[in-house]
N, C-alpha and C positions, 0 to 999 in steps of 0.2 A: 661283331664288326671291328676290324682292325683299323688302326690309325694310318691315314695316308697323308703325309706332310705336303704333298703336291696340292691337296685340296684345302689346306689350312690357309685361311685368309688373313694376311697381315694388315689389311684395311688401310694401306698407305703409311702405316707407322713403321719405325725401325724396330724390327723384332730381334730379340737377343738370340733366338735359335734358328729362325728361318728367314732368308732374305726375300726381297720383293719378287723374285722369280720362282719362289718355291723350293730353292735349294737350301739344304741344311748347312749351316756354317761349320767350318772345320772342327772347332773345339767341341761341337755337339753331335758329331756324326754317329759315334758309337751309342750315345744316349738315344738319339732319334731311332736308330736301327733297333735298339732294344725294345722301345715302346711300340714300334711297328709290328713286332712279332708277339705282342701280348694280345690275347683275346679279350673280348668285352668282360667275360667272367673273371679273368685274371686281373684286369684293371679294377673291377669292382672290389675284388678281394683285397688288392693292395691298398685301396683307399680305406677299407674297413680296418685293415691291420694298422694303418697310420693313426686312425681315429682311436683305436683301442690302446695303442702305445701311448698316445698323448694323455689319455685318461689314467692309465696305469702309472705313468711317470708323474702325474699331478701337475702337468704344465698348464698354468692358468694365467689370465690377466684380468685386471679389474676395469670395468666400465662404469663411469660416473654418469648417471642419467637422472636428471630432474630430482637431485637430492638423494637418490638412492645409489647403493654400490652393489654391483652384480659381478660375481666371479664367473668367468666363462672359460671353457676349454680353449686352448690356443688354436686359432684357425690356421690350417696348414694345407698346402697343396703339394702333391707328390711329384710333379714335374719340376726338377731343380732348375735353377738358373745357372748357365754355364758362361764363363769368361775365359778367354785364352790367357795363358801365363805371360806371353810376350806383352800383351796389352796391359796386363795387371802390373807388371814391373814398372811401367811408365806411370801408371796411376799412383802406385806406392811412392815413387820419388816425389810426385806432386804433393801428396798428403804430408810427407815428412817435411818438405820445404814450408808448407803452409803452417804447420804446427810450430815449427822452429821460429818462424817470424811472429806468430801470435804470442808466443811466450816472451819474446823480446819486447814486443809491444806492451803487454800487460806490465812487465817489470819496469819499463820506462815510465808508464803512466803513474806508477806508485812511487817513482823516484824523481828523476830530473825532468821528465816530460819534454825531452828534446824534440820529439816528433811534432809537438805543438809549437814549440819555439821556432822550429824551422818551417812552419806554415804548411806542413803536409796534412795534419789532422786538425780539424777545427776545435778550438777551446770550448765554444758554446755547446758542441755536441757532448763533450765530456761532462760539462757542468750540469747538463740535463739528463745524464745517464742515471737510470734507476738502479743499475747494478754496480756503480762505482762505490766502493766502500772507503770512506774517509778514514775509518779505523785501521785500514791496511797501509796507509801512506808511511813510507820509510821502512817497512818490514821487508826483509829479503828471505824468502824460503830457501831450503837447500837447493844448491845448483841453479838458483834463480828460475826454478820451474814452478809455474802457477797452475797450468792446465796439464796435469800428469796424464789424464785420460780424456781423450777427445773423440767424439763421434761426429764425423763430418758426413752430411747427407749428399749423395751423388745421384745425378740423373743424366739421362741421354736425351738429346733432342731428336727430331725427325731425321737428321742426317747421321746420327750415330755419335755425335760429339759428346764427350763426357764433361759435365759442368758440376761445380760444387754449388749446391743449393743453399746450404747453411752450415754453420759450425756450432756444435753443442759442447760447451766448455764448462758448464756449471755442474750438473749431475747427470751425465749422459747415461742412458739406460738402453737395454736391449741385447747386450752381449750374451746373456744366459740363453736367450731364445735362439741366437745364432748357434750356440753349442748344442742345444737340445734338438734343433732341427736336424743337425748332422746325426745325432743318436737315433732319431726316428727313421731317417733314411737308411741307416745301416741295418735297422731291423726289417724294413720293408723290402729293400733291394740289396742285400749283402753282396750278391754276385756282381753288381755293377762296380763295386769298389775293388774287385779283383780284376775286372776287365779294363777299367779306365785308370788313367794317371791323374788322380784327383789329389791336389795338395792338401795336407792335413791342417786342422785347426785345433786339435786336442790339447796343444801345449799352452793355450791362452791362460788358464788359471795359474800355471807355474810362472809364466811370464809376468802376470799381474802381481803375484806374490813377490817375485824377485825385485820388481820395480818398487813396490811398497817398502820392502825391507831395506832397499838402498836409500830410502829417505830417512831412515832411523837416525835420531840425534846421538844415539849411543852405539859406538862400535862394539858389536858382539856377534856371536855366531847365530843366535836365534832371537831377533827382536820380537817384542810382543806387538802383533798387528791385530786390530779388531775392525769389524765392519759395523758402523753406527747406522742404525735404521730408525725411522720414525715409528715403526711398529706395524702390526698386522694389518692395519687399515690402509696402508699406503699401497698405491696401485702396482708398485714394483716390488712388493714384499717377497714375492716368489724369487725374484732375482737376488735380493739381498741374502736370503737363506741359501740359495744355490751357490753363490760365489763364496760365502763364508765356509760352507761345507767343502767345496772343492779345494779351497786353499788351506783348510785345516785351521781356520781362525775362529775366534769367538764372535758370535753375533750379539751385539749389545744395543740397548736403548740408553737414552740419556740418563735415566735413573740408575743405571749400572755403573756409571763413571762418576768420579769426584776429583776435584782439583784441591790438593792439600796446600799447606802454608809454604811449602818449598816450590810452589808453582809448577808442580808436575802432575800429570794425570794418572789416576789409579783406577783399576777395575775392582769392583766388589766381588769377592769370591767366597766360597765356604771356608777357605783357610785364611781369609783376611785380604787386605789390600795388595794388589799386584800392579806394578807400574806398567803403563802402556806407552809404547814408543811411536806407533803410527796408527792413525785413525783414517780408514777409508770411509769417508762420511757420505751418506746418501740423504742428507738433510740440507735444505736450502739455507743460505747464509743467515737470513733473518731469524731463523729458529735455533741457531747454533749455540748462542750464549746469551742468556737473559740479562747478564750484567752489561752487555755492550749493545745488543740489538733489541729485539722485542722483549720487554720485561716480563710479559705474561706467558712466554713460551714454556711449555712443559716438556718439549722434545729435546732440548739442548742440555748443556752442562755449564753451570755457573763457573766463570773463571777460565773457560776453555781458550778464549782468545788471548788471555794473559799468558797462559802456558805456551801457546803457539808463538806469540810475539817474542818470547824469551828463548825460543829455540829448544824447549824441553819436550815438545811433541810435534810430529809432522801431521798436517792435515792435507788429505788428498781427496778431491782437488782443493787447492788453497782457497780460502775465503777471498772474494774480490775478483776471482778469475772470470766471473760472469760479465765483467765490463766489456769483454770482447765477444760475448755471446749475445749479440744485439744485431738485429737485421739491418740497422742503419750503419753500424760499424762494419758489418759484412761488406757493404758496398765499397769500403776503403781498403779491403784486404790486398788487392793488387798493388796499390801504392805502398801499403805497409811492407809487403814482400820486397819491393824495389828499394825502399828506404833502408831497411835493416840488413838485407842480404845482398843488395846490389845485383839482383837477378831478376829476370823476367819470370812471371808465374808459369809454372809447368801445368797447372790446371786452371781452366777459365772459370770466372764467376758468371752466373746468369746476369745479363744486362739488368740493371736495377735503377729505378727512378726514386730519388729521395724527396719526400714531400716537404722537407724543411727548405728545399731550394724552390723559390717562387715559380720559376719557369717550369721546372719538372713537375711541381705540384699542379700547376695549371694543365699540363699535358695529361696527368693522371686523371684529373676530374673530367676532362673532356673525352677521355677514352676509357673510362672506367668499365664499360661493358666489354672491353677487349682484353683487360689486364687481370692479373692475380694480385690482389691488394692484401698486404699483411701488416699486422701490428708488430712493433719492434721486438717485443719481449714475450709474446705468447708462444706456447708449444702445443704439440699434440693436434695440430690442425684447427685449434680454436681461434675464433676471430677472423678467420680467413674469408675473403670474398673472391670467388672465381667468376670473373665478369661475364663470360659467355654463358654460364649456367645460372646466373643470378636474376632476380626480378628487379623491376624498376624501383620498387619500394626498398629492397635491400641495398641497391646502389645509392639511393638518396640518403639512407641512413649512414652508409659508409662515408659519403661525401661530407655529411655533417660532422662525423667523428674526425675526419681528416682536417677539416677547417678549425675544429676546436683544439687540436693538438697535432700540428703538422710533423713535429719531431718524432712522433710515435708511429709514423706510417711510411712504408715503402711499397713499390709496385714493380711487377715484373711481367714480361710477355707471357702469355699462356703457352707454355711449351707443349709440343706433341711428344709427351713422354714415351719412352720405349715400352714395348710389350714383351710378355713371355707367355707361351702357351700355358693355360690354366684350366683345370677341370671344373666346369660349372654345368655339368650335364654329361651325356654319354661321350661326347667328343671334346677335345681341347679347344678353347677359344682364347684369343689374346686379351690379357689384362695388363694395365699399366703398373710399372714398378719403379721403386727407387732402391738405393743401396746405402747402408750405413756401416762403413768400416770403422774399426776402433784403433786409435793410435795411442801407444804408451810412450811417455817421455820421462826419462830419469835424469836427464842432463848429461849423461855419458853416452847414451844411445837412444834411438827411436825405433820402435817396433810397430808394424802394422799387421793387423789380422789378415790372414790369407783369404780375402773376400770380405764378408761381413754379413749383416742382417739384411736380406732382401725382403722388403715389405711390398705387398701387392694389393691393389684395389680390387677386392672380390666382386664389387658391383660393376656391371657392364658399363663402360664409358666413363666411370668415375676416375678422377685424378687424385683423390684423397686416399692415401695408403695407410694412415694411422689406425692402429688396432682399435683405439677408442672411437673411431669414426666408421667402423665397419670393415677395416682392412684385415688382411691376413699375411701370411709369410711363406717363404720358400727356402729350401737349403740353397746355398751359393757355392758352386764348384769352380775353383780355379783349375783349369785343365792344362796340362803340359802337352801342347800340340806336337812337339818334336818327339816325345815319348809315344804319343798316340800313333 
């Protein structure tokens, strides 16, 4: 049985491929036509090829479940998500604007705090921030860039409007899956890449390395760049290995590095100590340096903050960047953009209620069954309450948590997230998606991935796309409509 897109039901949601009248959107017409002409056996074979490729390539992620850790094959769907190049160029400009303003904001907070003195950002909010690092006050990283790598999550509402859902500025993950998704699709449907004008993403590892190298404190042709991982038990360990290999860098753990009396960082090698210039760290702030943060950390490097503060090594992302990775701070980003850039935001925020505001908190409590309620600093979908899908008991527990610590909670309307056709049976059915592009900032330029990681809620009707919560992924194609 062949696919007939006229019978594909968008169920009233904005679908990325098919509009409400059953017409395929311009940027997806060749893709839709290709799938129309595949038989049921061919589709089944394609899905098997994708599953086999994922196993052969060792693409896994770790699920934490009731104290246990389970490595699972990466859940992947063979119908890619398509976005038109013209629309993407506008989104890209919005992401660049956002990251530029956020870096100015972070640098200001660790120096003059002008935005607070001018009454644009509340001092109380900063004082109660769990991610503000007093140890970073007065430090200026190279080119005043704190968030070198940002993963901003984008969603569409029922009308097709693109919103920024949140900004990930601490240790954003997922880019390796974006790259591997493309590799899998090229194995499954190589002919599509000959027939369609799909913009490439393969140069990300070289862009990442160039950005890291540009942060080196020593002017030289080949700075020593390393990827610092917490180790094999971290959920993103696959990504740490992948990126280190793709960039040709050493993958190191804290025990592989040492800070010597000259306040420089060295890597232990079989030929002796070798100086390190740039550390792409995949470890949270509090575990980085037991001399400064958690004294019992076995993951970090004693003296690392001292070496960084003296400009002898670059840390990417910089410690303290997470002060802007806060869902309450997120609500102020439009004002942050206007304050530092004197521009209107090119991408909208999802309307957000801050529970630290008494009136807004009262509204949230009264309408908790209609809203999505989020803790300020959790990730991976943990701690989330989706009001329309929650029980009265869950709602009451959430209300108690809000009252106990209003600063730690925000709420947003339950958006009708866009859908993409997804195989969950013999025929495609719509599943909700978001998108995480990755933005690289060196201080000299800003680069945005051509698309990003599309995460899809594999469970019917679910709005939770995180892999740890049962979500999957799709390849994301930015299609040049004019070339098509």
